[in-house]
C-alpha positions in Angstrom: -65.9 82.5 9.2 -68.0 83.2 6.3 -68.7 81.2 2.8 -68.9 83.8 -0.1 -69.2 83.3 -3.3 -66.7 84.3 -6.6 -69.5 84.3 -9.2 -68.1 88.0 -10.9 -64.6 86.7 -10.8 -65.5 83.4 -12.7 -67.9 84.9 -14.9 -65.1 88.1 -15.6 -62.5 85.3 -16.0 -64.8 83.6 -18.9 -65.1 86.9 -20.8 -69.2 86.4 -20.6 -71.9 88.8 -19.5 -74.2 87.6 -16.2 -76.9 88.1 -18.6 -75.7 85.1 -21.0 -74.2 83.4 -17.3 -78.3 83.7 -16.8 -79.1 82.2 -19.9 -76.8 79.4 -19.7 -77.3 78.1 -16.3 -81.5 78.2 -16.0 -81.2 79.8 -12.7 -83.8 82.5 -12.2 -82.5 85.8 -13.5 -82.6 87.9 -10.1 -80.5 84.9 -8.5 -77.7 85.2 -11.3 -77.1 88.9 -10.8 -77.6 89.1 -7.0 -74.9 86.1 -7.0 -72.8 88.9 -9.6 -72.8 91.7 -7.6 -73.4 90.5 -4.3 -70.0 88.2 -2.8 -72.4 87.1 0.5 -75.1 85.9 -1.3 -74.8 82.1 -1.3 -76.6 79.4 -3.9 -78.8 77.2 -2.6 -77.7 73.2 -3.5 -79.5 73.4 -6.5 -78.4 76.8 -8.0 -74.7 75.9 -7.4 -75.3 72.4 -8.8 -77.1 74.0 -11.9 -73.9 76.4 -12.4 -71.3 73.4 -11.2 -73.0 71.2 -14.5 -72.9 73.9 -16.3 -69.2 75.4 -16.9 -68.3 71.8 -15.1 -66.2 73.3 -12.6 -66.3 72.0 -8.6 -68.0 74.1 -6.2 -64.2 75.3 -4.7 -64.3 77.3 -8.1 -67.4 79.5 -7.2 -67.2 79.1 -3.6 -64.2 80.3 -0.4 -64.2 81.2 2.8 -63.1 83.8 4.4 -62.4 84.7 8.4 -64.5 87.7 9.2 -62.4 90.6 10.7 -64.3 91.7 14.1 -63.4 95.3 14.1 -64.3 96.2 18.0 
């Protein structure tokens, strides 16, 4: 079981750029781009709070749980 982020989908659906997301939220530039490019990157609680406060959304709009598939 793992948690994944859906920041890329969130940003793309709003028609904004990662740059705008970074500027709006005030999170570190590297964090913004990592969250956008890597669904396994998870925001720490303070980053998650900044994103939720900025866009007035619930954490469930940014994160989802998925069952790991074991290739063995």
